Backbone bond lengths (Angstrom), bond angles and torsions (degrees), N, CA, C in turn:
res aa  C-N    CA-C-N  psi(-1)  N-CA   C-N-CA  omega(-1)  CA-C   N-CA-C  phi
1 M - - - 1.493 - - 1.499 111.18 -
2 L 1.338 117.87 -35.95 1.482 119.74 179.80 1.502 109.52 -60.47
3 A 1.314 119.43 -37.75 1.478 121.76 -177.70 1.526 109.46 -63.35
4 Q 1.387 117.17 -45.36 1.471 119.37 179.85 1.502 113.98 -65.57
5 L 1.318 116.15 -29.88 1.473 120.23 179.72 1.512 113.44 -80.58
6 S 1.333 116.26 -18.71 1.460 119.66 -175.50 1.545 113.35 -60.94
7 D 1.353 116.99 -21.87 1.433 120.88 -177.29 1.556 112.91 -91.99
8 F 1.348 115.45 7.73 1.454 119.69 177.58 1.514 111.51 -64.83
9 K 1.323 117.47 123.24 1.450 123.48 -178.91 1.493 109.24 -114.75
10 R 1.312 118.48 113.81 1.437 122.07 178.40 1.510 109.88 -73.83
11 D 1.329 116.84 143.79 1.444 121.30 -177.73 1.526 106.13 -118.02
12 D 1.338 116.44 94.36 1.435 121.90 -177.26 1.524 113.29 -69.28
13 D 1.320 118.51 -17.07 1.465 122.29 176.92 1.458 114.97 -87.37
14 S 1.324 115.80 -7.94 1.474 121.05 -177.11 1.527 109.04 -77.48
15 V 1.336 115.44 149.65 1.496 119.39 173.53 1.503 110.87 -79.29
16 T 1.321 116.81 -9.93 1.455 121.42 177.76 1.516 109.66 -75.13
17 P 1.334 118.72 124.93 1.463 119.67 179.37 1.535 110.90 -58.02
18 L 1.319 114.50 149.43 1.483 120.30 -178.40 1.493 113.41 -57.37
19 Y 1.342 116.51 -38.73 1.476 116.69 -177.38 1.526 110.53 -68.01
20 V 1.358 116.17 -30.71 1.472 118.99 177.60 1.553 109.36 -71.25
21 Q 1.328 116.80 -38.66 1.456 119.74 175.80 1.514 109.94 -55.21
22 L 1.322 116.73 -49.33 1.459 121.62 -179.24 1.514 110.43 -64.64
23 A 1.282 118.31 -41.40 1.468 122.65 179.15 1.544 110.26 -61.82
24 N 1.352 117.12 -39.23 1.413 119.70 177.00 1.493 113.24 -67.50
25 K 1.340 117.30 -36.30 1.466 120.63 175.50 1.500 111.47 -64.11
26 L 1.298 116.78 -42.98 1.476 120.15 178.83 1.520 110.96 -67.23
27 S 1.293 115.62 -42.29 1.476 121.26 -179.93 1.572 110.25 -61.11
28 S 1.331 115.73 -42.43 1.437 119.96 179.85 1.538 111.15 -63.00
29 G 1.318 116.52 -40.04 1.463 120.13 -179.72 1.495 111.99 -67.81
30 I 1.362 116.16 -37.72 1.508 120.36 178.43 1.492 109.80 -67.91
31 T 1.338 116.92 -45.49 1.448 120.30 -176.52 1.537 112.51 -64.80
32 S 1.319 115.59 -40.89 1.448 119.31 178.59 1.513 116.24 -74.39
33 G 1.330 116.01 -7.68 1.489 120.10 179.86 1.495 115.59 83.09
34 D 1.392 116.96 16.85 1.447 118.47 177.16 1.562 111.33 -65.32
35 W 1.336 115.58 -24.51 1.460 118.33 -179.29 1.507 109.67 -125.13
36 R 1.312 117.04 143.47 1.459 123.42 -173.02 1.528 110.38 -81.09
37 A 1.300 116.35 157.03 1.429 121.46 172.50 1.510 109.94 -62.55
38 N 1.323 115.97 139.11 1.485 122.17 -179.10 1.514 112.80 75.08
39 E 1.354 118.56 1.64 1.457 118.06 175.21 1.509 111.80 -72.59
40 A 1.322 115.25 137.99 1.478 119.56 -175.34 1.510 110.84 -74.18
41 L 1.312 116.08 139.49 1.428 122.68 173.86 1.538 110.02 -85.05
42 P 1.297 119.00 141.81 1.491 119.01 175.38 1.541 109.26 -55.43
43 S 1.284 114.50 151.66 1.489 120.02 -179.16 1.528 109.45 -66.63
44 E 1.333 115.49 164.35 1.469 120.95 178.12 1.515 110.43 -59.61
45 R 1.282 117.68 -36.98 1.463 122.01 179.65 1.483 110.31 -66.03
46 M 1.348 117.52 -43.88 1.455 121.59 -178.64 1.533 109.69 -65.81
47 L 1.326 115.92 -42.63 1.481 119.47 176.57 1.506 111.19 -59.67
48 S 1.345 114.48 -44.60 1.457 120.03 -178.25 1.549 111.93 -60.60
49 D 1.340 115.41 -46.40 1.442 121.93 -178.95 1.535 111.54 -65.70
50 M 1.352 116.95 -45.35 1.439 121.53 -171.61 1.569 110.64 -74.18
51 L 1.330 116.72 -37.72 1.473 120.32 -174.66 1.528 114.30 -99.32
52 A 1.361 115.41 -0.37 1.480 121.59 179.69 1.513 110.41 59.23
53 I 1.332 114.33 47.79 1.478 120.66 176.48 1.495 108.61 -124.93
54 S 1.314 118.26 167.77 1.439 120.88 177.98 1.520 110.03 -78.54
55 R 1.318 115.39 158.31 1.476 119.34 175.70 1.501 112.14 -65.45
56 V 1.351 114.87 -29.81 1.505 117.81 177.35 1.517 110.69 -63.21
57 T 1.361 115.37 -40.47 1.452 120.05 -179.98 1.549 111.07 -64.72
58 A 1.352 115.30 -43.90 1.423 120.27 177.17 1.505 111.35 -59.28
59 R 1.365 113.94 -45.44 1.498 117.66 -176.65 1.510 109.76 -66.02
60 K 1.336 120.93 -39.86 1.440 122.86 -179.21 1.547 110.50 -64.70
61 A 1.326 116.33 -39.51 1.485 119.75 178.91 1.512 108.98 -64.49
62 I 1.314 118.38 -43.16 1.499 122.40 179.41 1.503 108.97 -65.43
63 D 1.324 118.29 -44.90 1.455 121.11 178.43 1.520 112.11 -57.70
64 M 1.301 117.00 -38.99 1.475 121.67 179.01 1.501 111.46 -62.40
65 L 1.328 116.82 -43.16 1.501 118.30 -179.00 1.501 112.31 -77.96
66 C 1.363 116.39 -24.56 1.464 117.93 173.35 1.536 109.19 -66.09
67 E 1.302 116.78 -41.61 1.465 121.40 178.38 1.518 112.06 -62.06
68 R 1.352 115.96 -34.16 1.469 120.72 177.81 1.517 110.85 -77.97
69 G 1.324 120.63 -9.16 1.451 121.90 -177.93 1.511 114.17 85.18
70 M 1.329 118.83 7.34 1.438 121.06 -176.51 1.555 112.21 -87.09
71 L 1.307 115.67 -25.19 1.456 122.14 175.81 1.531 109.25 -123.57
72 T 1.327 115.28 151.20 1.450 121.75 178.73 1.519 110.59 -131.11
73 R 1.337 115.18 125.11 1.468 119.20 173.62 1.508 112.05 -84.34
74 R 1.289 117.15 134.10 1.479 122.95 175.09 1.525 109.37 -117.45
75 R 1.284 111.50 117.50 1.505 117.79 -172.51 1.559 109.10 -56.32
76 G 1.317 113.32 129.37 1.412 120.09 177.78 1.542 117.88 76.93
77 S 1.346 113.31 1.49 1.491 119.08 -174.64 1.539 110.87 -121.86
78 G 1.350 116.61 -47.24 1.448 119.21 -177.98 1.503 110.52 139.78
79 T 1.344 116.52 -162.50 1.451 123.80 -178.97 1.520 109.71 -114.65
80 Y 1.338 116.31 135.65 1.440 120.11 -172.81 1.560 111.73 -130.71
81 I 1.345 113.77 155.76 1.498 118.73 174.77 1.523 107.92 -67.90
82 T 1.328 116.90 123.89 1.428 120.01 -178.81 1.504 111.87 -70.67
83 P 1.328 119.46 129.02 1.481 122.27 176.74 1.525 108.39 -66.70
84 K 1.307 117.09 136.17 1.463 121.71 177.42 1.556 109.51 -123.32
85 L 1.293 114.74 131.02 1.420 120.58 173.96 1.547 108.59 -105.02
86 E 1.375 115.53 108.22 1.453 120.16 -178.83 1.499 108.34 -101.48
87 Q 1.329 116.60 115.25 1.455 120.26 -172.94 1.494 110.32 -117.20
88 P 1.342 117.32 119.50 1.469 121.75 177.79 1.540 109.88 -67.18
89 L 1.317 117.86 133.44 1.438 120.98 179.27 1.512 112.77 -75.34
90 A 1.335 117.27 -18.87 1.451 119.92 -176.33 1.527 114.07 -81.00
91 R 1.367 115.60 -10.22 1.485 119.19 -176.04 1.526 110.40 -118.56
92 L 1.363 115.98 130.68 1.480 119.50 179.67 1.543 108.94 -92.59
93 T 1.295 114.76 105.08 1.473 119.38 175.49 1.483 108.61 -134.72
94 S 1.332 115.42 163.68 1.429 119.85 179.00 1.527 110.45 -82.91
95 F 1.324 116.58 162.47 1.401 122.16 176.35 1.544 111.73 -54.52
96 S 1.327 115.84 -46.11 1.487 123.12 179.86 1.544 111.89 -60.81
97 E 1.313 115.77 -41.84 1.456 119.99 179.84 1.523 111.77 -65.30
98 E 1.354 115.88 -43.26 1.462 117.74 179.91 1.528 111.62 -64.68
99 L 1.317 116.80 -38.95 1.448 118.55 -178.86 1.512 111.90 -68.21
100 S 1.314 116.48 -41.54 1.470 121.64 -179.18 1.522 110.64 -63.50
101 Q 1.312 117.05 -37.74 1.483 121.56 178.92 1.539 110.98 -65.40
102 R 1.364 116.36 -23.49 1.433 119.14 -175.83 1.549 110.83 -106.45
103 G 1.306 117.59 10.62 1.464 121.15 174.64 1.513 114.60 84.34
104 F 1.328 118.57 9.80 1.449 120.23 177.06 1.537 110.77 -90.26
105 T 1.279 116.85 163.88 1.461 122.16 172.64 1.503 107.34 -105.11
106 A 1.381 114.88 115.45 1.460 119.14 -175.66 1.554 108.44 -84.67
107 G 1.291 115.73 150.45 1.462 121.66 178.31 1.482 112.53 -153.85
108 S 1.313 116.63 169.21 1.463 124.57 178.23 1.508 109.91 -136.75
109 R 1.312 114.58 140.81 1.494 121.13 169.94 1.532 106.24 -117.94
110 W 1.339 114.46 106.67 1.437 119.78 -172.73 1.558 109.98 -70.99
111 L 1.336 114.47 135.06 1.472 121.76 173.71 1.511 111.82 -109.61
112 E 1.338 115.67 -30.75 1.471 118.39 -176.79 1.525 108.84 -161.98
113 R 1.322 114.89 140.73 1.497 122.36 172.97 1.521 105.68 -147.20
114 K 1.342 116.17 114.12 1.468 117.61 -176.09 1.517 112.14 -155.03
115 L 1.343 114.67 160.25 1.457 121.96 -179.80 1.512 106.84 -106.77
116 G 1.362 117.56 139.65 1.431 123.15 -179.54 1.529 111.12 -158.00
117 I 1.334 112.43 -174.56 1.498 119.56 177.94 1.522 107.98 -97.72
118 A 1.322 116.17 137.03 1.458 120.88 -176.09 1.530 111.97 -58.94
119 A 1.332 115.43 133.08 1.445 123.96 174.20 1.496 111.30 -75.74
120 P 1.336 119.33 162.82 1.499 120.81 -178.82 1.539 114.09 -51.11
121 L 1.368 117.21 -48.48 1.441 119.53 177.90 1.510 115.46 -61.34
122 E 1.327 115.92 -35.73 1.464 121.17 177.46 1.517 109.42 -69.94
123 L 1.329 116.93 -40.02 1.501 120.28 176.87 1.529 110.28 -58.60
124 L 1.299 115.40 -44.69 1.473 121.51 -177.46 1.524 111.09 -67.24
125 S 1.343 117.04 -47.72 1.502 121.72 -176.29 1.487 112.11 -67.29
126 L 1.354 117.22 -37.35 1.474 121.40 -174.88 1.529 113.70 -99.79
127 G 1.346 116.54 -0.73 1.426 119.62 178.25 1.508 114.00 64.51
128 L 1.335 116.94 39.19 1.446 121.83 -176.37 1.507 112.39 -97.12
129 S 1.320 116.93 162.62 1.465 123.30 173.68 1.512 108.60 -86.96
130 P 1.359 116.00 155.85 1.446 117.60 178.80 1.496 114.34 -57.34
131 N 1.368 115.51 150.71 1.499 121.87 179.21 1.502 115.40 66.07
132 V 1.314 118.92 15.46 1.454 121.67 175.70 1.558 108.81 -77.96
133 P 1.334 117.61 133.74 1.468 118.94 -179.22 1.549 110.09 -77.90
134 V 1.324 113.80 142.71 1.445 120.80 177.06 1.506 109.58 -133.82
135 V 1.325 117.06 159.38 1.448 125.80 172.91 1.513 109.38 -102.72
136 R 1.357 115.05 132.19 1.452 119.80 175.17 1.525 110.37 -113.32
137 L 1.294 115.94 127.68 1.440 122.06 179.49 1.519 109.63 -119.78
138 K 1.336 115.08 131.71 1.457 119.78 176.26 1.488 109.34 -129.29
139 R 1.321 118.34 129.75 1.458 121.76 -176.21 1.510 111.82 -157.97
140 L 1.321 113.36 161.31 1.460 120.68 173.58 1.544 106.41 -95.08
141 R 1.325 117.35 129.26 1.442 121.11 177.59 1.508 107.18 -95.29
142 T 1.338 116.59 131.62 1.453 122.02 -174.99 1.512 111.43 -123.93
143 A 1.334 113.99 151.92 1.443 122.97 173.38 1.533 108.39 -126.69
144 D 1.321 117.26 112.65 1.471 120.85 -174.78 1.528 110.04 55.08
145 D 1.354 115.46 41.03 1.481 124.60 178.99 1.505 114.27 70.62
146 V 1.333 118.89 6.82 1.460 122.16 174.94 1.503 110.23 -94.38
147 V 1.311 119.19 126.96 1.482 120.63 179.19 1.508 110.05 -66.72
148 M 1.348 115.32 123.56 1.439 122.04 179.46 1.559 113.34 -105.95
149 A 1.353 114.70 -30.13 1.426 118.06 -175.37 1.542 111.50 -160.80
150 I 1.349 115.78 154.20 1.453 122.91 171.75 1.480 104.45 -106.47
151 E 1.347 116.60 125.26 1.484 119.85 -170.86 1.518 109.29 -128.72
152 T 1.361 114.41 131.78 1.516 120.54 175.43 1.533 106.07 -123.40
153 S 1.338 115.94 122.98 1.461 119.86 -179.56 1.511 110.94 -121.15
154 T 1.329 114.90 144.25 1.491 120.72 174.66 1.534 106.25 -121.27
155 I 1.359 112.71 127.04 1.479 120.36 -179.13 1.512 108.36 -126.93
156 P 1.326 119.31 133.30 1.454 118.94 174.02 1.510 110.60 -55.51
157 A 1.334 118.01 135.67 1.450 120.08 -175.98 1.512 111.93 -65.11
158 L 1.328 118.62 -17.18 1.453 121.16 172.74 1.515 112.45 -54.65
159 H 1.328 116.44 -35.34 1.463 122.06 -179.07 1.506 113.31 -96.05
160 M 1.325 116.15 -9.09 1.454 117.91 -178.82 1.542 109.86 -145.78
161 P 1.310 117.30 77.97 1.467 120.25 -177.71 1.542 112.90 -66.22
162 D 1.323 115.83 -23.89 1.486 117.70 -178.82 1.506 110.50 -125.77
163 P 1.345 118.25 105.74 1.467 121.54 -178.16 1.537 113.48 -57.59
164 Y 1.342 116.46 -23.93 1.460 120.05 -176.75 1.527 111.81 -90.74
165 G 1.330 116.19 3.75 1.460 119.97 176.85 1.500 113.71 -77.62
166 V 1.331 117.64 -16.80 1.472 122.74 179.44 1.507 109.61 -80.88
167 T 1.307 118.92 134.24 1.464 121.67 174.50 1.558 107.60 -104.41
168 D 1.295 118.70 -107.90 1.482 118.37 -179.45 1.509 112.90 -90.72
169 S 1.358 118.14 -33.01 1.453 120.25 -171.65 1.523 110.72 -109.52
170 L 1.304 119.69 111.41 1.442 124.03 175.68 1.507 110.97 -63.74
171 Y 1.376 116.48 -45.70 1.434 119.51 178.96 1.532 113.37 -62.62
172 G 1.336 115.84 -34.87 1.463 119.02 176.76 1.532 111.20 -63.16
173 Y 1.342 115.19 -39.34 1.452 120.38 176.39 1.524 111.44 -63.15
174 L 1.308 115.80 -48.29 1.470 121.77 -178.65 1.523 110.73 -64.47
175 E 1.341 117.38 -37.57 1.480 117.72 179.12 1.514 110.86 -67.56
176 A 1.295 117.74 -35.31 1.467 120.27 178.22 1.531 112.98 -65.58
177 R 1.359 115.82 -24.70 1.441 121.01 176.97 1.538 113.15 -95.97
178 G 1.350 116.90 7.58 1.426 120.01 179.52 1.500 114.60 74.45
179 A 1.329 116.53 25.29 1.461 121.53 -176.38 1.534 111.00 -129.16
180 I 1.332 117.08 43.15 1.459 120.50 -178.14 1.525 110.57 -75.72
181 P 1.315 118.89 131.68 1.490 120.69 176.19 1.501 110.76 -63.22
182 M 1.327 116.74 141.15 1.498 121.25 178.54 1.517 112.49 -114.50
183 R 1.320 118.04 -14.60 1.456 121.58 173.63 1.520 108.92 -153.72
184 A 1.296 115.19 162.92 1.470 118.62 179.80 1.521 110.92 -153.21
185 Q 1.318 116.95 152.75 1.456 124.61 170.09 1.523 106.70 -109.15
186 Q 1.349 114.31 131.63 1.476 119.33 179.29 1.512 109.62 -126.66
187 H 1.321 112.01 139.82 1.506 120.21 174.55 1.508 107.04 -119.79
188 I 1.289 117.84 127.96 1.469 122.36 -177.30 1.517 108.97 -122.11
189 R 1.314 114.25 133.50 1.484 120.72 177.52 1.532 109.42 -145.99
190 A 1.299 113.83 158.03 1.467 119.70 179.53 1.541 108.98 -89.89
191 V 1.296 116.35 136.78 1.454 122.59 177.77 1.530 109.91 -137.01
192 N 1.314 116.59 166.71 1.466 121.45 173.61 1.529 108.81 -105.25
193 A 1.358 115.51 135.24 1.461 119.79 -175.77 1.507 110.62 -62.02
194 T 1.345 115.26 135.42 1.474 118.86 169.77 1.533 108.29 -75.23
195 A 1.311 113.73 171.43 1.488 118.50 -179.85 1.504 110.53 -56.75
196 E 1.328 116.59 -42.94 1.464 121.22 -178.27 1.520 112.60 -68.16
197 Q 1.317 115.51 -43.42 1.478 121.27 177.86 1.517 109.81 -62.66
198 A 1.345 116.96 -42.07 1.438 120.39 -178.75 1.571 109.72 -64.09
199 R 1.311 115.80 -41.21 1.454 118.93 178.45 1.511 113.35 -62.14
200 L 1.321 116.22 -41.98 1.478 121.37 -178.14 1.574 109.95 -69.75
201 A 1.319 115.50 -37.52 1.469 118.82 -175.12 1.529 114.19 -91.99
202 G 1.319 115.69 -6.51 1.451 118.77 -179.82 1.544 111.61 74.04
203 L 1.318 116.16 38.84 1.445 123.70 -178.32 1.522 112.34 -117.92
204 P 1.306 118.73 157.91 1.496 119.54 169.97 1.519 109.51 -67.39
205 P 1.363 119.13 142.87 1.457 120.67 174.23 1.527 111.15 -54.49
206 G 1.332 113.14 135.57 1.520 118.33 -178.97 1.466 113.83 87.47
207 A 1.320 119.48 -1.17 1.468 122.84 178.20 1.502 110.23 -60.91
208 A 1.350 116.62 149.10 1.498 121.06 178.24 1.493 110.87 -67.20
209 M 1.329 116.98 135.39 1.437 124.77 172.41 1.513 109.93 -134.11
210 L 1.323 117.71 164.21 1.403 121.80 173.48 1.514 108.42 -107.93
211 H 1.333 118.04 126.67 1.454 123.03 178.92 1.530 108.22 -102.46
212 I 1.310 115.32 112.99 1.497 120.33 -179.77 1.541 108.40 -109.49
213 T 1.320 116.58 122.42 1.488 121.79 174.03 1.506 104.34 -106.27
214 R 1.372 114.84 124.52 1.468 119.99 -178.58 1.541 109.53 -127.75
215 V 1.326 113.87 130.79 1.479 119.28 170.58 1.506 104.40 -115.71
216 S 1.343 115.61 125.29 1.467 122.20 -176.71 1.547 108.97 -110.74
217 Y 1.352 113.74 147.06 1.450 118.23 -174.49 1.581 111.64 -126.51
218 L 1.326 114.77 148.04 1.452 120.02 173.51 1.549 108.07 -72.72
219 E 1.298 113.78 171.35 1.501 119.61 178.71 1.523 109.30 -60.96
220 S 1.349 117.43 -26.74 1.457 121.77 -179.67 1.470 112.82 -77.98
221 G 1.326 116.26 -8.80 1.489 120.27 -178.97 1.527 114.32 94.81
222 V 1.269 117.16 -2.63 1.480 124.59 177.90 1.537 109.09 -74.92
223 A 1.323 118.25 129.95 1.484 120.60 175.92 1.529 110.33 -71.32
224 V 1.362 114.59 136.59 1.475 119.41 -173.41 1.528 110.13 -123.26
225 E 1.343 116.93 -18.36 1.462 119.78 -172.39 1.538 112.02 -150.01
226 L 1.319 115.38 132.68 1.470 121.97 169.02 1.531 106.14 -122.08
227 T 1.315 115.96 119.69 1.448 121.63 -177.58 1.522 110.72 -128.93
228 H 1.324 114.50 134.55 1.481 122.22 171.89 1.535 105.29 -111.86
229 S 1.328 117.80 119.73 1.442 122.74 178.89 1.554 108.19 -118.38
230 Y 1.339 114.37 130.30 1.471 121.66 174.14 1.518 106.15 -108.69
231 C 1.310 114.66 105.00 1.484 120.49 -171.63 1.527 110.74 -102.05
232 R 1.323 115.77 143.45 1.445 120.63 173.74 1.526 110.23 -69.34
233 S 1.335 116.78 119.63 1.434 120.47 -176.15 1.536 112.06 -69.81
234 D 1.377 116.72 -18.29 1.456 117.35 179.07 1.514 111.10 -83.49
235 Y 1.314 118.22 -12.13 1.477 121.19 179.18 1.561 113.10 -112.17
236 Y 1.295 115.11 -23.24 1.498 118.77 -168.29 1.510 109.23 -111.21
237 E 1.335 115.63 136.00 1.449 121.80 174.69 1.543 109.63 -135.85
238 F 1.316 116.30 138.45 1.418 122.20 174.38 1.548 109.18 -107.98
239 V 1.311 116.84 137.57 1.480 120.65 -177.15 1.540 109.17 -123.86
240 A 1.329 114.74 129.38 1.433 121.34 177.21 1.497 110.24 -121.50
241 E 1.316 119.83 132.92 1.462 124.27 175.04 1.478 109.28 -99.03
242 S 1.324 115.76 129.33 1.483 121.01 179.67 1.536 108.43 -116.86
243 R 1.345 114.62 141.75 1.466 119.71 177.92 1.490 108.88 -127.60
244 R 1.315 114.74 151.34 1.495 120.06 176.64 1.488 107.96 -111.64
């Protein structure tokens, strides 16, 4: 990172404040992929000495990118490039597949795995008959051990007789049973984290999150999955391509 920053040229004639110039330089490097997710940023003192700027300028530039969600401060450790999961809305892939394609290590921290009778909303979303058994899975989804989302999934027990048979990839499990989803409908909205969600995701209570409700279908058109995901908005991005 020091090598890429060494070509930073301050423009004292510009109306743009120096800390914004530095923030723009850092932002450009992060966006272009010059620096890896979770890579440590040089300290304020190192930036100050190397770039001949004040520590106040370095701190304000870092603060600006922390507010944008591009940098993350870890108490007692330093400042790091925030990992970002950019997921295209036009492609149906699992969380594990998306992370693997981007060089992250996907993981799960299980909170709940149990068998029960479908609730009214689950009956409606999955098109089930009353008293049909379903499996409910609740877990934290992680990328390189960083919590990215809180996820709750409901699967008809017909497709998942053993809740403990799933490891990291739900879609991997379903594919092995011949029940891989082929299409899905997703609804995305902004919410504020509850106290419990904030505790699980390591966020301040009331922090912005993305709530994604997904119903996935087999090739036959039968619904196989209802998932509610509460994603960290500072780590997660959805991308949609539009054409005219």
